[in-house]
KEKOL-196787 format. One record per residue (C-alpha): residue number from 1; residue in three letters; x negated, y negated, z. Coordinates in nm, 4 decimals. Layout:
N
+-----+-----+----------+----------+----------+
|   i |  aa |        x |        y |        z |
+-----+-----+----------+----------+----------+
| NUM | ala |        X |        Y |        Z |
...
+-----+-----+----------+----------+----------+
// end
This chain:
387
+-----+-----+----------+----------+----------+
|   i |  aa |        x |        y |        z |
+-----+-----+----------+----------+----------+
|   1 | met | -10.7791 |  -8.8422 |  13.8041 |
|   2 | thr | -10.9588 |  -8.8828 |  13.4911 |
|   3 | glu | -11.2878 |  -9.0540 |  13.4189 |
|   4 | pro | -11.2138 |  -9.3979 |  13.3217 |
|   5 | val | -11.3388 |  -9.4780 |  12.9753 |
|   6 | ala | -11.5307 |  -9.7865 |  12.8447 |
|   7 | val | -11.6602 |  -9.9252 |  12.4984 |
|   8 | val | -12.0123 | -10.0396 |  12.5523 |
|   9 | gly | -12.1525 | -10.0349 |  12.1688 |
|  10 | ile | -11.9301 | -10.1593 |  11.8194 |
|  11 | gly | -12.1142 | -10.1535 |  11.4926 |
|  12 | gln | -11.9534 | -10.1916 |  11.1792 |
|  13 | thr | -12.1450 | -10.1735 |  10.7975 |
|  14 | arg | -12.1006 | -10.4236 |  10.5300 |
|  15 | his | -11.7675 | -10.3518 |  10.3701 |
|  16 | ala | -11.7777 | -10.3838 |   9.9925 |
|  17 | ala | -11.6220 | -10.2364 |   9.6599 |
|  18 | ala | -11.9091 | -10.0324 |   9.6100 |
|  19 | arg | -12.2295 |  -9.9733 |   9.8588 |
|  20 | arg | -12.4947 |  -9.8380 |   9.6032 |
|  21 | asp | -12.7380 |  -9.9605 |   9.7909 |
|  22 | val | -12.7153 |  -9.6562 |  10.0267 |
|  23 | ser | -12.6209 |  -9.2944 |  10.0424 |
|  24 | leu | -12.3598 |  -9.1517 |  10.2196 |
|  25 | pro | -12.5641 |  -9.0364 |  10.5078 |
|  26 | gly | -12.7057 |  -9.4076 |  10.5192 |
|  27 | leu | -12.4213 |  -9.5769 |  10.5389 |
|  28 | val | -12.3079 |  -9.3899 |  10.8448 |
|  29 | arg | -12.6423 |  -9.4338 |  10.9906 |
|  30 | glu | -12.5992 |  -9.8379 |  10.9554 |
|  31 | ala | -12.3122 |  -9.8342 |  11.1517 |
|  32 | ala | -12.4480 |  -9.5945 |  11.4083 |
|  33 | gln | -12.7238 |  -9.7901 |  11.4628 |
|  34 | arg | -12.5861 | -10.1381 |  11.5251 |
|  35 | ala | -12.3313 |  -9.9680 |  11.7946 |
|  36 | leu | -12.6402 |  -9.8142 |  11.9440 |
|  37 | asp | -12.8407 | -10.1639 |  11.9579 |
|  38 | asp | -12.4998 | -10.3510 |  12.0961 |
|  39 | ala | -12.5025 | -10.0796 |  12.3523 |
|  40 | glu | -12.9124 | -10.1120 |  12.4101 |
|  41 | leu | -12.9319 |  -9.7333 |  12.4002 |
|  42 | gly | -13.1032 |  -9.4804 |  12.1786 |
|  43 | trp | -12.9875 |  -9.1901 |  11.9871 |
|  44 | ala | -13.1216 |  -8.9516 |  12.2919 |
|  45 | asp | -12.9036 |  -9.1216 |  12.4836 |
|  46 | ile | -12.5822 |  -8.9752 |  12.3204 |
|  47 | glu | -12.4286 |  -8.6381 |  12.4486 |
|  48 | ala | -12.1708 |  -8.5868 |  12.1549 |
|  49 | val | -12.0809 |  -8.7121 |  11.8371 |
|  50 | val | -11.7062 |  -8.6990 |  11.7032 |
|  51 | ile | -11.6781 |  -8.8238 |  11.2925 |
|  52 | gly | -11.3622 |  -8.9037 |  11.1127 |
|  53 | lys | -11.2524 |  -8.9767 |  10.7864 |
|  54 | ala | -10.9711 |  -8.9159 |  10.4653 |
|  55 | pro | -10.9507 |  -8.6343 |  10.2975 |
|  56 | asp | -11.2892 |  -8.5066 |  10.1243 |
|  57 | phe | -11.1536 |  -8.5755 |   9.7439 |
|  58 | phe | -11.1821 |  -8.9595 |   9.7969 |
|  59 | glu | -11.5460 |  -8.9162 |   9.7757 |
|  60 | gly | -11.5418 |  -8.5641 |   9.5865 |
|  61 | val | -11.7687 |  -8.4308 |   9.8682 |
|  62 | met | -11.6305 |  -8.1558 |  10.0649 |
|  63 | met | -11.7014 |  -8.1094 |  10.4557 |
|  64 | pro | -11.9883 |  -8.3973 |  10.4937 |
|  65 | glu | -12.0238 |  -8.3320 |  10.8071 |
|  66 | leu | -12.2337 |  -8.0383 |  10.7389 |
|  67 | phe | -12.5157 |  -8.2600 |  10.5925 |
|  68 | leu | -12.4524 |  -8.5920 |  10.8643 |
|  69 | ala | -12.5501 |  -8.4014 |  11.1773 |
|  70 | asp | -12.8837 |  -8.5024 |  11.1071 |
|  71 | ala | -12.8047 |  -8.8833 |  11.0227 |
|  72 | leu | -12.6502 |  -8.9173 |  11.3029 |
|  73 | gly | -12.8572 |  -8.7810 |  11.5316 |
|  74 | ala | -12.6443 |  -8.4855 |  11.6274 |
|  75 | val | -12.8858 |  -8.1823 |  11.5829 |
|  76 | gly | -12.8605 |  -7.9903 |  11.8822 |
|  77 | lys | -12.5448 |  -8.1450 |  12.0154 |
|  78 | pro | -12.1877 |  -8.1193 |  11.9574 |
|  79 | leu | -12.0556 |  -8.2667 |  11.6484 |
|  80 | leu | -11.6592 |  -8.2645 |  11.5823 |
|  81 | arg | -11.4802 |  -8.4187 |  11.2833 |
|  82 | val | -11.1172 |  -8.5182 |  11.2845 |
|  83 | his | -10.8630 |  -8.5605 |  11.0091 |
|  84 | thr | -10.5446 |  -8.7191 |  11.0134 |
|  85 | ala | -10.4773 |  -8.9159 |  10.7125 |
|  86 | gly | -10.5266 |  -9.2658 |  10.7285 |
|  87 | ser | -10.4814 |  -9.2585 |  11.1214 |
|  88 | val | -10.8000 |  -9.0774 |  11.1468 |
|  89 | gly | -11.0337 |  -9.3483 |  11.2872 |
|  90 | gly | -10.8172 |  -9.4204 |  11.5778 |
|  91 | ser | -10.7836 |  -9.0413 |  11.6345 |
|  92 | thr | -11.1537 |  -9.0124 |  11.6170 |
|  93 | ala | -11.1799 |  -9.2732 |  11.8832 |
|  94 | leu | -10.9102 |  -9.0834 |  12.0658 |
|  95 | val | -11.1046 |  -8.7530 |  12.0809 |
|  96 | ala | -11.4217 |  -8.9067 |  12.1951 |
|  97 | ala | -11.2310 |  -9.0805 |  12.4585 |
|  98 | gly | -11.0744 |  -8.7621 |  12.5718 |
|  99 | leu | -11.4315 |  -8.6099 |  12.5979 |
| 100 | ile | -11.5355 |  -8.8522 |  12.8357 |
| 101 | ala | -11.1675 |  -8.8641 |  13.0346 |
| 102 | ala | -11.2240 |  -8.5078 |  13.0965 |
| 103 | arg | -11.5738 |  -8.5552 |  13.2233 |
| 104 | arg | -11.7200 |  -8.2999 |  12.9418 |
| 105 | his | -11.9415 |  -8.5448 |  12.8543 |
| 106 | arg | -12.0945 |  -8.8999 |  12.9488 |
| 107 | thr | -12.1692 |  -9.0907 |  12.6550 |
| 108 | val | -12.0198 |  -9.0221 |  12.3146 |
| 109 | leu | -12.0675 |  -9.1695 |  11.9564 |
| 110 | ala | -11.7417 |  -9.1967 |  11.7376 |
| 111 | leu | -11.7877 |  -9.2963 |  11.3791 |
| 112 | ala | -11.5238 |  -9.3041 |  11.0941 |
| 113 | phe | -11.6215 |  -9.3489 |  10.7354 |
| 114 | glu | -11.5429 |  -9.3576 |  10.3469 |
| 115 | lys | -11.7244 |  -9.3957 |  10.0235 |
| 116 | gln | -11.4324 |  -9.4873 |   9.7754 |
| 117 | ser | -11.6319 |  -9.5845 |   9.4975 |
| 118 | glu | -11.7642 |  -9.2334 |   9.4639 |
| 119 | ser | -11.4613 |  -9.0948 |   9.3505 |
| 120 | asn | -11.0761 |  -9.2010 |   9.2654 |
| 121 | ala | -10.8634 |  -9.2340 |   9.5505 |
| 122 | met | -10.5584 |  -9.3784 |   9.3376 |
| 123 | trp | -10.5787 |  -9.0051 |   9.1854 |
| 124 | gly | -10.6121 |  -8.8447 |   9.5517 |
| 125 | leu | -10.3135 |  -9.0462 |   9.6697 |
| 126 | ser | -10.1061 |  -8.9270 |   9.3989 |
| 127 | leu | -10.0951 |  -8.5677 |   9.4741 |
| 128 | pro |  -9.7436 |  -8.4484 |   9.4315 |
| 129 | val |  -9.5064 |  -8.3699 |   9.7541 |
| 130 | pro |  -9.3697 |  -8.0404 |   9.7517 |
| 131 | phe |  -8.9863 |  -7.9998 |   9.6330 |
| 132 | gln |  -8.9859 |  -8.3375 |   9.4757 |
| 133 | pro |  -9.1134 |  -8.5101 |   9.1475 |
| 134 | pro |  -9.4612 |  -8.6315 |   9.1582 |
| 135 | leu |  -9.4808 |  -9.0225 |   9.2181 |
| 136 | leu |  -9.7877 |  -9.0494 |   9.0434 |
| 137 | ala |  -9.8763 |  -9.3974 |   9.1933 |
| 138 | gly | -10.0596 |  -9.4105 |   9.5048 |
| 139 | ala |  -9.9976 |  -9.5268 |   9.8287 |
| 140 | gly |  -9.7990 |  -9.8325 |   9.6947 |
| 141 | gly |  -9.5426 |  -9.6175 |   9.5360 |
| 142 | phe |  -9.4849 |  -9.4396 |   9.8113 |
| 143 | phe |  -9.4433 |  -9.7023 |  10.0727 |
| 144 | ala |  -9.2710 |  -9.9498 |   9.8548 |
| 145 | pro |  -8.8933 |  -9.8132 |   9.8522 |
| 146 | his |  -8.9621 |  -9.8022 |  10.2756 |
| 147 | val |  -9.0258 | -10.2242 |  10.2327 |
| 148 | arg |  -8.7327 | -10.2713 |  10.0112 |
| 149 | ala |  -8.5048 | -10.0853 |  10.2841 |
| 150 | tyr |  -8.6578 | -10.3090 |  10.5470 |
| 151 | ile |  -8.5942 | -10.6192 |  10.3441 |
| 152 | arg |  -8.2491 | -10.4885 |  10.2903 |
| 153 | arg |  -8.1466 | -10.4056 |  10.6411 |
| 154 | thr |  -8.3288 | -10.7055 |  10.7917 |
| 155 | gly |  -8.2149 | -10.9817 |  10.5082 |
| 156 | ala |  -8.5881 | -11.1135 |  10.5244 |
| 157 | pro |  -8.6909 | -11.3748 |  10.2990 |
| 158 | ser |  -8.9140 | -11.2616 |  10.0142 |
| 159 | val |  -9.1908 | -11.4896 |  10.1423 |
| 160 | val |  -9.2580 | -11.3432 |  10.4021 |
| 161 | gly |  -9.4870 | -11.0612 |  10.2851 |
| 162 | pro |  -9.7364 | -11.3384 |  10.0990 |
| 163 | met |  -9.7318 | -11.4984 |  10.3926 |
| 164 | val |  -9.8639 | -11.2029 |  10.5782 |
| 165 | ala | -10.1194 | -11.1741 |  10.2840 |
| 166 | cys | -10.2472 | -11.5341 |  10.2983 |
| 167 | lys | -10.2947 | -11.5254 |  10.6695 |
| 168 | asp | -10.5008 | -11.1936 |  10.7057 |
| 169 | arg | -10.7033 | -11.3254 |  10.3995 |
| 170 | arg | -10.7859 | -11.6315 |  10.5569 |
| 171 | asn | -10.8644 | -11.4722 |  10.8784 |
| 172 | ala | -11.1104 | -11.2511 |  10.6780 |
| 173 | leu | -11.2913 | -11.5684 |  10.5914 |
| 174 | leu | -11.4123 | -11.5964 |  10.9888 |
| 175 | asn | -11.5566 | -11.2066 |  10.9435 |
| 176 | pro | -11.9005 | -11.1690 |  10.8350 |
| 177 | tyr | -11.8247 | -10.8231 |  10.7647 |
| 178 | ala | -11.4910 | -10.8263 |  10.5999 |
| 179 | his | -11.4990 | -10.7144 |  10.2528 |
| 180 | leu | -11.2603 | -10.9610 |  10.0572 |
| 181 | his | -11.3659 | -11.3671 |  10.1173 |
| 182 | glu | -11.1192 | -11.5298 |   9.9070 |
| 183 | arg | -11.1838 | -11.8942 |   9.9504 |
| 184 | glu | -10.9037 | -11.9869 |   9.7093 |
| 185 | ile | -10.6536 | -11.7782 |   9.8718 |
| 186 | thr | -10.3055 | -11.9666 |   9.9164 |
| 187 | leu |  -9.9704 | -11.8915 |   9.9400 |
| 188 | glu |  -9.8708 | -11.9679 |   9.5874 |
| 189 | arg | -10.1329 | -11.7284 |   9.4598 |
| 190 | val | -10.0252 | -11.4770 |   9.6095 |
| 191 | cys |  -9.6493 | -11.5525 |   9.5324 |
| 192 | ala |  -9.7748 | -11.5592 |   9.1403 |
| 193 | ser |  -9.9926 | -11.2368 |   9.1443 |
| 194 | pro |  -9.8761 | -10.9435 |   8.9599 |
| 195 | met |  -9.5964 | -10.7110 |   9.0650 |
| 196 | leu |  -9.7129 | -10.3725 |   9.1176 |
| 197 | trp |  -9.4632 | -10.1999 |   9.2923 |
| 198 | asp |  -9.1717 | -10.4108 |   9.3767 |
| 199 | pro |  -9.1540 | -10.5808 |   9.5874 |
| 200 | ile |  -9.5335 | -10.5521 |   9.6753 |
| 201 | arg |  -9.7628 | -10.7797 |   9.4569 |
| 202 | tyr | -10.1210 | -10.7578 |   9.4076 |
| 203 | ala | -10.2504 | -10.9959 |   9.6367 |
| 204 | glu | -10.0537 | -10.8055 |   9.8806 |
| 205 | thr | -10.2077 | -10.4819 |   9.8735 |
| 206 | cys | -10.5184 | -10.3720 |  10.0580 |
| 207 | pro | -10.8696 | -10.3305 |   9.8461 |
| 208 | ser | -11.0480 |  -9.9917 |   9.7793 |
| 209 | ser | -11.3816 | -10.0376 |  10.0044 |
| 210 | asp | -11.7043 |  -9.8759 |  10.1027 |
| 211 | gly | -11.7876 |  -9.9030 |  10.4772 |
| 212 | ala | -11.8232 |  -9.7032 |  10.8030 |
| 213 | cys | -11.7301 |  -9.8433 |  11.1886 |
| 214 | ala | -11.9058 |  -9.6536 |  11.5079 |
| 215 | leu | -11.8142 |  -9.7014 |  11.8574 |
| 216 | val | -12.0428 |  -9.6067 |  12.1888 |
| 217 | leu | -11.8169 |  -9.4812 |  12.4266 |
| 218 | thr | -11.8966 |  -9.4172 |  12.7678 |
| 219 | asp | -11.8218 |  -9.3716 |  13.1616 |
| 220 | arg | -11.7914 |  -9.5722 |  13.4567 |
| 221 | ala | -12.1460 |  -9.5297 |  13.5321 |
| 222 | gly | -12.2660 |  -9.5813 |  13.1610 |
| 223 | ala | -12.0082 |  -9.9328 |  13.1694 |
| 224 | gly | -12.2169 | -10.0265 |  13.5033 |
| 225 | arg | -12.5402 | -10.0645 |  13.2815 |
| 226 | ser | -12.3832 | -10.2365 |  12.9866 |
| 227 | pro | -12.5662 | -10.5253 |  12.9220 |
| 228 | ala | -12.2379 | -10.6894 |  12.7865 |
| 229 | pro | -11.9103 | -10.6705 |  12.9322 |
| 230 | pro | -11.7544 | -10.3622 |  12.8269 |
| 231 | ala | -11.3708 | -10.3209 |  12.6946 |
| 232 | trp | -11.1896 | -10.0582 |  12.9262 |
| 233 | val | -10.9651 |  -9.8236 |  12.7558 |
| 234 | leu | -10.6235 |  -9.8722 |  12.9556 |
| 235 | gly | -10.3844 |  -9.6147 |  12.7365 |
| 236 | gly | -10.4274 |  -9.3980 |  12.4451 |
| 237 | ala | -10.2128 |  -9.1451 |  12.2272 |
| 238 | met | -10.1423 |  -9.0078 |  11.9131 |
| 239 | arg |  -9.8196 |  -8.8561 |  11.7733 |
| 240 | ser |  -9.6820 |  -8.6987 |  11.4167 |
| 241 | glu |  -9.3652 |  -8.5938 |  11.2624 |
| 242 | pro |  -9.3252 |  -8.4361 |  10.9336 |
| 243 | thr |  -9.3438 |  -8.6287 |  10.6171 |
| 244 | leu |  -8.9884 |  -8.5728 |  10.5024 |
| 245 | phe |  -8.6955 |  -8.4156 |  10.7346 |
| 246 | ala |  -8.3485 |  -8.5201 |  10.7722 |
| 247 | gly |  -8.2408 |  -8.8302 |  10.9563 |
| 248 | lys |  -8.6410 |  -8.9563 |  10.9074 |
| 249 | asp |  -8.6463 |  -9.3386 |  10.9629 |
| 250 | pro |  -8.9259 |  -9.4844 |  10.7037 |
| 251 | val |  -8.8792 |  -9.8333 |  10.8207 |
| 252 | ser |  -8.9909 |  -9.7255 |  11.2077 |
| 253 | pro |  -9.0631 |  -9.4189 |  11.2324 |
| 254 | arg |  -9.0029 |  -9.2212 |  11.5752 |
| 255 | ala |  -9.3379 |  -9.0861 |  11.6357 |
| 256 | gly |  -9.4655 |  -9.4674 |  11.6044 |
| 257 | arg |  -9.2294 |  -9.5756 |  11.8872 |
| 258 | asp |  -9.2872 |  -9.2552 |  12.0856 |
| 259 | cys |  -9.7078 |  -9.3195 |  12.0682 |
| 260 | val |  -9.6637 |  -9.6713 |  12.1637 |
| 261 | ala |  -9.4316 |  -9.5906 |  12.4274 |
| 262 | glu |  -9.6922 |  -9.3183 |  12.5938 |
| 263 | val |  -9.9917 |  -9.5925 |  12.5365 |
| 264 | tyr |  -9.7360 |  -9.8668 |  12.7479 |
| 265 | arg |  -9.6630 |  -9.6286 |  12.9743 |
| 266 | gln | -10.0303 |  -9.5298 |  13.0816 |
| 267 | ala | -10.1522 |  -9.9201 |  13.0873 |
| 268 | gly |  -9.8120 | -10.0205 |  13.2499 |
| 269 | ile |  -9.7109 | -10.2630 |  12.9952 |
| 270 | thr |  -9.3247 | -10.3649 |  13.0251 |
| 271 | asp |  -9.3262 | -10.6701 |  12.8092 |
| 272 | pro |  -9.5851 | -10.6268 |  12.5199 |
| 273 | arg |  -9.5005 | -10.9753 |  12.3921 |
| 274 | arg |  -9.6136 | -11.1288 |  12.6934 |
| 275 | glu |  -9.8558 | -10.8885 |  12.8296 |
| 276 | ile | -10.0879 | -10.8027 |  12.5018 |
| 277 | asp | -10.2667 | -11.1006 |  12.3706 |
| 278 | thr | -10.3812 | -10.9619 |  12.0243 |
| 279 | ala | -10.2924 | -10.6806 |  11.8335 |
| 280 | glu | -10.5047 | -10.5131 |  11.5377 |
| 281 | leu | -10.2361 | -10.3401 |  11.3483 |
| 282 | tyr | -10.2820 | -10.1136 |  11.0623 |
| 283 | val | -10.1290 | -10.3214 |  10.7736 |
| 284 | pro | -10.2170 | -10.2040 |  10.3934 |
| 285 | phe |  -9.9294 | -10.3721 |  10.2533 |
| 286 | ser |  -9.8333 | -10.6960 |  10.3709 |
| 287 | trp |  -9.4755 | -10.6123 |  10.4887 |
| 288 | tyr |  -9.5846 | -10.3643 |  10.7309 |
| 289 | glu |  -9.6603 | -10.6561 |  10.9509 |
| 290 | pro |  -9.3275 | -10.7078 |  11.0406 |
| 291 | met |  -9.2421 | -10.3961 |  11.0096 |
| 292 | trp |  -9.4891 | -10.2367 |  11.2898 |
| 293 | leu |  -9.4034 | -10.5575 |  11.4948 |
| 294 | glu |  -9.0468 | -10.4157 |  11.5490 |
| 295 | asn |  -9.1926 | -10.0592 |  11.5798 |
| 296 | leu |  -9.4329 | -10.1281 |  11.8341 |
| 297 | gly |  -9.1744 | -10.3253 |  12.0647 |
| 298 | phe |  -9.3444 | -10.7213 |  12.0180 |
| 299 | ala |  -8.9913 | -10.7876 |  11.8295 |
| 300 | ala |  -8.6595 | -10.6674 |  11.8361 |
| 301 | glu |  -8.5129 | -10.4588 |  11.5602 |
| 302 | gly |  -8.4475 | -10.6899 |  11.2388 |
| 303 | glu |  -8.6358 | -10.9790 |  11.4248 |
| 304 | gly |  -8.9948 | -10.8966 |  11.3175 |
| 305 | trp |  -9.0179 | -11.1035 |  11.0021 |
| 306 | lys |  -8.8702 | -11.3946 |  11.2073 |
| 307 | leu |  -9.1963 | -11.3754 |  11.4086 |
| 308 | thr |  -9.4168 | -11.3790 |  11.1014 |
| 309 | glu |  -9.2293 | -11.6677 |  10.9476 |
| 310 | ser |  -9.2761 | -11.8806 |  11.2338 |
| 311 | gly |  -9.6710 | -11.8470 |  11.2650 |
| 312 | ala |  -9.6820 | -11.6645 |  11.5807 |
| 313 | thr |  -9.9111 | -11.3899 |  11.4084 |
| 314 | ala | -10.1198 | -11.6428 |  11.3542 |
| 315 | leu | -10.4762 | -11.6901 |  11.4564 |
| 316 | asp | -10.3920 | -11.9760 |  11.6704 |
| 317 | gly | -10.0200 | -11.8470 |  11.7357 |
| 318 | glu |  -9.8410 | -11.6627 |  12.0329 |
| 319 | leu |  -9.9401 | -11.3099 |  11.9538 |
| 320 | pro | -10.2540 | -11.3386 |  11.6709 |
| 321 | val | -10.2149 | -11.0043 |  11.4448 |
| 322 | asn | -10.5389 | -10.9032 |  11.2645 |
| 323 | pro | -10.7838 | -11.1642 |  11.3625 |
| 324 | ser | -11.0376 | -10.9749 |  11.1620 |
| 325 | gly | -10.8377 | -10.9847 |  10.8199 |
| 326 | gly | -10.7001 | -10.6568 |  10.8885 |
| 327 | val | -10.6811 | -10.3583 |  10.6188 |
| 328 | leu | -10.5370 | -10.5911 |  10.3722 |
| 329 | ser | -10.9227 | -10.7193 |  10.3693 |
| 330 | thr | -11.1069 | -10.4269 |  10.4270 |
| 331 | asn | -10.9948 | -10.0576 |  10.3811 |
| 332 | pro | -11.2875 |  -9.7955 |  10.3593 |
| 333 | ile | -10.9662 |  -9.5716 |  10.4443 |
| 334 | gly | -11.1029 |  -9.3269 |  10.6680 |
| 335 | ala | -11.2757 |  -9.5831 |  10.8886 |
| 336 | ser | -10.9942 |  -9.8554 |  10.8894 |
| 337 | gly | -10.8284 |  -9.6905 |  11.1929 |
| 338 | leu | -11.1446 |  -9.7124 |  11.4104 |
| 339 | ile | -11.2218 | -10.0775 |  11.2806 |
| 340 | arg | -10.8734 | -10.1754 |  11.4132 |
| 341 | phe | -10.9836 | -10.0109 |  11.7605 |
| 342 | ala | -11.3146 | -10.1500 |  11.7306 |
| 343 | glu | -11.1897 | -10.5546 |  11.6342 |
| 344 | ala | -10.9736 | -10.4782 |  11.9435 |
| 345 | ala | -11.2733 | -10.4046 |  12.1920 |
| 346 | leu | -11.4658 | -10.6888 |  12.0233 |
| 347 | gln | -11.1632 | -10.9475 |  12.1234 |
| 348 | val | -11.1636 | -10.7910 |  12.4668 |
| 349 | arg | -11.5402 | -10.8429 |  12.4729 |
| 350 | gly | -11.5014 | -11.1779 |  12.3643 |
| 351 | gly | -11.7618 | -11.0845 |  12.0618 |
| 352 | ala | -11.5569 | -11.1458 |  11.7963 |
| 353 | gly | -11.7354 | -11.4579 |  11.6784 |
| 354 | glu | -11.5489 | -11.7177 |  11.4615 |
| 355 | his | -11.2328 | -11.4869 |  11.4546 |
| 356 | gln | -11.2265 | -11.4633 |  11.8725 |
| 357 | val | -10.9116 | -11.5222 |  12.0194 |
| 358 | pro | -10.9614 | -11.7436 |  12.3206 |
| 359 | gly | -10.8727 | -11.5854 |  12.6363 |
| 360 | val | -10.8118 | -11.2221 |  12.5253 |
| 361 | arg | -10.7312 | -10.9724 |  12.8380 |
| 362 | arg | -10.5607 | -10.7063 |  12.6553 |
| 363 | ala | -10.5661 | -10.5702 |  12.2964 |
| 364 | leu | -10.3943 | -10.3183 |  12.0923 |
| 365 | gly | -10.5501 | -10.1368 |  11.8343 |
| 366 | his | -10.3073 |  -9.9473 |  11.5928 |
| 367 | ala | -10.3632 |  -9.6677 |  11.3179 |
| 368 | tyr | -10.1297 |  -9.4694 |  11.0975 |
| 369 | gly | -10.1489 |  -9.2321 |  10.7923 |
| 370 | gly |  -9.9879 |  -8.9829 |  10.6010 |
| 371 | gly |  -9.6390 |  -9.0859 |  10.4668 |
| 372 | ala |  -9.6202 |  -9.2745 |  10.7883 |
| 373 | gln |  -9.5923 |  -8.9903 |  10.9958 |
| 374 | phe |  -9.9374 |  -8.9843 |  11.2128 |
| 375 | phe | -10.0181 |  -9.2125 |  11.4497 |
| 376 | ala | -10.2861 |  -9.3438 |  11.6785 |
| 377 | met | -10.3161 |  -9.6316 |  11.9533 |
| 378 | trp | -10.5082 |  -9.7280 |  12.2222 |
| 379 | leu | -10.4985 | -10.0682 |  12.4442 |
| 380 | val | -10.8143 | -10.2085 |  12.5716 |
| 381 | gly | -10.8801 | -10.4324 |  12.8276 |
| 382 | asp | -11.1267 | -10.6167 |  13.0203 |
| 383 | arg | -11.0975 | -10.4757 |  13.3694 |
| 384 | pro | -11.0848 | -10.0860 |  13.4250 |
| 385 | pro | -10.7700 |  -9.9164 |  13.4863 |
| 386 | ala | -10.6043 |  -9.9188 |  13.8332 |
| 387 | gly | -10.6857 |  -9.6462 |  14.0377 |
+-----+-----+----------+----------+----------+
// end
């Protein structure tokens, strides 16, 4: 038997292209303090801190955890750092949840962050992969061939990617923390934006953001003292696979399928399309929405784009995807996965404000990273797990 885990505090910074008004410690403390305030707890209530971020050269600061302990109230307490490339935010939440589930700690602060304005993420994402020519084109150059493969397999019309981008940017207008608020966004504008990595256009890509996100996780007793309804972790898992190997399917990675299968097993989910009310998916390039819908079992192979095209993933659709605006609207890389987990918890708690989906009982948070090789996911609900 493991201890049930609940989310009782959620905090985000204001996300922007450059947060020059705060230092890196100031940025992470902004998110952490908001999460503590939401939980009506103080720094002394936190027993351990788990932090996550993407590679250090994204900011040019090596091992920032060495000087963030003070800012995060971790002096004299355990502080762990997690790193699993772009999925690190999700992995951070799962490591923190594991400390509570194992009854090692009762209340844990999970925090992830990135201050991309202080370095050059494009350079950081263009490092050569061993045994092949360097791409020198950032993440988009790596993933565009996977998108083309998906389109070729499924026959998806070219408008599907722009539809996702337009939907997510419109959702972001309802989220005060989102980086991009493009009030003039239209499908026509997205389709007319410059082509960056065929078939991915400029308006179909994620921004480069500064920001942080924090969660306060606690046990059953702590949840009982929460001033607001908690979000309960019903299932969580991480999976990985090599960047390159014979037989790898970059369109629908096995690690992603295995990861979500474990989450569904833990949560007792047999029909995700019917049993999950909303999903926050890690979609840094628009075409990954239909691709992940298939990988996660919401649509049959080759059918994900039809779910998107039908409007089912819109805010008022059958399965709203990224009601917060998603990674396409806010992307502090190290925190992007944790934001997905946090936004799923917000939906379950009924605290998402203008982008709240009515009647959410279960929500999926999803993160991936590296060469689509690291995955972290959790399912949260409005009631504790059975047993």
